[in-house]
Phi, psi and omega in degrees: 000138176238120180242112185278151177061032176299317179239152170290163175302309187302317175300313171317302185295322172315304189286329176300310178297319178301319179287321179299317181291327171297323175102132185266157172232163175285152178281359190297329184297336185238346183221135182291146180299332185288343176264319182202145182221018183276170176264153183208163180217131181247125187220121180271116186221088188292328177307305183296312179314311181292320177300315179291333174292316177299318180295317188292325174302322176300303184299327172283331166300322179295315180292326173299334174266014181246202191300165194298314184300315180283333171302301184302317184297317176296319168306316184292328180290324184289326186227123179232101176041072175071010170250141182248131168318121187244327187171185172251129179312127177284355174275098186267144181236114175266130184237141177237124182249119172262180178301136181084358183260151180198172173236105181294168183315130185197173171242148172277145187277151179280128172270107196253122170269306177196179186297127180085001175222113177200163177287151178232329186237146172280137184237109186219125179249133175270133184261334180259160180259162176303331182292348188265355182194165177245147180081199171080008170306146171271122184247133177252142182235149180281356179205195183274207187305332183290350178255356185291334181267002174256124178302327183299337182272357180280117178279336183166159177226150176242127176267125186304137172228128189297135181089356179279139175249141179234131180236134186203156179292135179312317183299341175284137180285131183205170185210143171259106190303160178303137183265130181253340175206148181074202181219132174256138178238138169224156170245122189234137179210199183225154167261124186268136183232149171249134182286142170267104187311326184287346182266354182210136178220125180285129177300135189270104170232178173306137172074035170236144012285142185286163168294150175268107184095188191288155174250125192264312196216155175223164179208149170279133177250166173302162183050034178070007180279164188231141167248148178221155182196161179181227192292330190279007179070351180271162170237129185253129178261128180230149170295165181297335179272008179091004178277142178297137182241325180191163172229129180258125180241150177167322178291154184254348180219175185313133177271118196249350180204148185219144178204152178260122176285170178289355181260011178063031164261147172282121175254137183226148175231161195206171174295344181281005181082358188253162171246133177230153172241133181244142172282112188279352173286310185265341182076016184260146176282116179270342180197145178227125175230154165281113189266322178218182182254020175201179181310130179267120194266331181204168183205142174217156179269136177284151186295315182286303181188159177090182187222154172237142173233152178227156196212160170300341180280008178080003188247160168241136178244146170251140181224157172287172180293345177264018181058039172265128184297135173244320187187159177241145178243127181236149185165322183283149183256007183209180182311144166252112192275325193214150171224145181208128174290145183255324181206185173305331186247351196240121178241133175262151175218145175236139197232169171300326183292353180093351177267159172241130180244141176254126191237130176274120188294322186287313177282351176061040182219158174286131179244353179193150172234126174271109207270156169184161187233020176240130189299139182253152184244332196204163169200159176214144184260144171295156176304329177274352175081009183266348175214157180224165175233134183246159173224133186247175182297338174284348188091017181262131172269133178236130174259128171252129179237163179082031181282336183281325176257082181297345174301329166260121195305129181299142188233152174281126183248346180196133174230132184224136173277092195269324181225171178264003178207189184307133172278134185256333187199138172227149180212136171277130169274330180200178175309326192253338189252132181231146169243138175233156172220157178208183179282002170273010179071009179258149169247127188229139176250125184243145171248115185050033188038049177294173182297333179241142180290141170297323176209155177216144173213173190222161174244181178274355176208192181312141173263111193266328181215157172232147182225121178293123183253204185273152172054036175080000169285155178224156170251148172232145175228162197215164170297341186277004173100342189260162174234130183232152176264136174229151175255129184266115189299144172072016168262000000 
């Protein structure tokens, strides 16, 4: 729904001044530059959210009393499949786009408060007028990243007009095109909904009750159990058959990484900048430390002892198993998305800057750089530590070999266009079998990285992580909130 003149020109200018005076910050601490590079301000303002909701209700009432099409549209916003409109999220996001800034194709995430209360629709007001800048249209697509480069994949576009409000489903793929002149301002929030319990019951299958919003990471726990985490800030513990065992609460933002320490505690990292240690018997958090100055993107247990974390602040940090800080590793010039040990003393890292760096853990220094210019999202190492596979934002898998003897420069031995969008996770099932997942919604099983996958399956959205399970089975998790089990043939 598009509602013109939702705010007056004077109100738009007031909110722009409010945001400018409060001060914008780069979004890079929470979003990679290849994804978005605009400035933003996050402000919790319940009074402003209430005023905007009051005005929205008035405009919806007006539409309910007009022609049939607008009546049905307004009614559909008030009630969505057993969910009733309840308010506007008081967490307001002011966004500023200057020349060369944009927000690439994406879907908006669900803002989850608790069971039965979450966001469903995006609420976005254009504060600047098209005369104030060039470019910056909001473009909607009929599919994911693979459709963004094709004109045929465009559903429509909206040219910003100051004061106009747009409401749309979080699941719609869209982008904010690059601004080429001037400055574009928007005010963004969400429409929050309460569930009518009598109208909805979640089917009891494996890995239910499901996470609310995306599932980002998984980990294998002692006794065959599984941990999963993501957007709803919870960590869910599952039995090996997918039946629920426990839920751990404590993080305040999305949980992005999980690992088991040598003391059999679960370590987790989050967009809230923290590292937490959990007692798996009691489900209690035993320690919390501020780990980085930006979103913490990944964590791994080191072979001999200790933990390593990586972050959007471009650094890697080393910790004891008790989360005592030991050292920082610096060298990357972009987000460090993934880390993986190659041996007792060698750690590999993959970055938004396109490079893989190999680190001597004892000496706390970089001993080799595997060059590249395409932003990387993930990597995994072979069991012998002599080779690793990286995945980049274009969907390419690259195999590097010769990592044990660094005196002989590691070389690329294979490259494969595996996915139609960014690769999000890679895991070895055996020396010859590899599983990859991507933002093209696919999970693919490869034998010796042949030209065609052995098998392929899909989710309804990005596939964010893969976990090797028992007896050759593997799990995948997704932005669609689901966790699925797959069987690897021939194992």
